[in-house]
Steps between C-alpha positions, in 0.01 A plus 500: 500500500659222293759588239523250213719698260700282265858558389524834325794449268532879489823500300364286215359653179123550497449222247669257740311622806144441369483139620284328759772530766499877458147586606451687827239400754442641848200417715309799638251528786163374378199735503144382428436820303774601255360852463733610779794363301389689190498819706879458515539533122183668371686824426785330311503499117265248338392342829246220443299278733359169372246453777352160587217668687608365836392539775161609363465180297635150537522427126847636418836378622786727392557875519783637284646849541754663267651844439797672334516300175833475321326557165161645405325442167211732412322447168290761321376384161798358311768658715637372829690730732785311666648644818808323633805622697373860491488492119203509265450353154209433264439169323241384247576132560232270639434588866503129583843458343629794703371346822671171417825678416516691827392201706785293362521120530270340755686411818374255764436637847388359834224244448271642769515860372271573201681820400843643581532753219375550147231690309201661673253743347204495265404442136228723358217364286648653183852363550453191281423715197800715584731201534381340176518836318145443380317752712189576292409836648703770668375480858406805699678438829258497789631652824836553328614144572766318296435172321760330718689588817748237621778522756789253521561449871798345676341448842160428650333451836295179499251419775367144515181521707446127494841432655484827700851594388650794311823550305704765325619328183726598210607330180853628563529683167570844647825597668322803646239279670775287648671806641173631647370166624545574870317833460212330319474237773494774763233696309259203505586371846345787692152648458487813287330809633172567323545813292247779482362479146268719300170315462373412153293781356293510182575818306187487288202300382548166325496544122451236231757480218232405245144604420195268508512423127864384513437303819199317351696421183790359703260295713340345190849408377572331834184292467601391148843388623341296779237339276762414238717331760793731427553567870392361836440829680544872449502801728326805359430782745 
């Protein structure tokens, strides 16, 4: 295992420590399938796995694993729930502005690592209307999912399947991550035991959230958008 941690500057203020020389980088044992790495964090808060598809496909290159975000931003309609440092607050500011605020200034990292901390999550289809405050219709939330769910992460595991190498990387923003670095390295350096998990079960029949008349009307609207050139493609299920 190769340790490439840079100078920590632990006594400096946070604003002075978020420089290129402050990132943390430790090489981990490479595994062709990162699913075993994800097993090490799957039960941690907001664990996410950006999967290249390897080894079942040769198209992708990088796997990225994250967990335990420093900040979470969850948007429902015009309100975003902000959870940070065990405190909660509600904001009606643009979700994109909130992401930018909590990310802070962009800091350079190691050139060969595509991600060593930042925002990971998803944007729902209705988020743009929410962010612009021009949402035309109050949406009935399907599957009780928010319009946006974003975590701000201070570390990531990055597997480069082309180079056949793997790293634990951090942007160096978090003092807590620095203090736990050796434990994180240890967590990902040895295979995790596969946990016994409850298999996925369907609790009922699939139900549509609209009747045939509404579906046909929406489909005709999609066709008009396409024919008018207002959009390139649409997904309507």
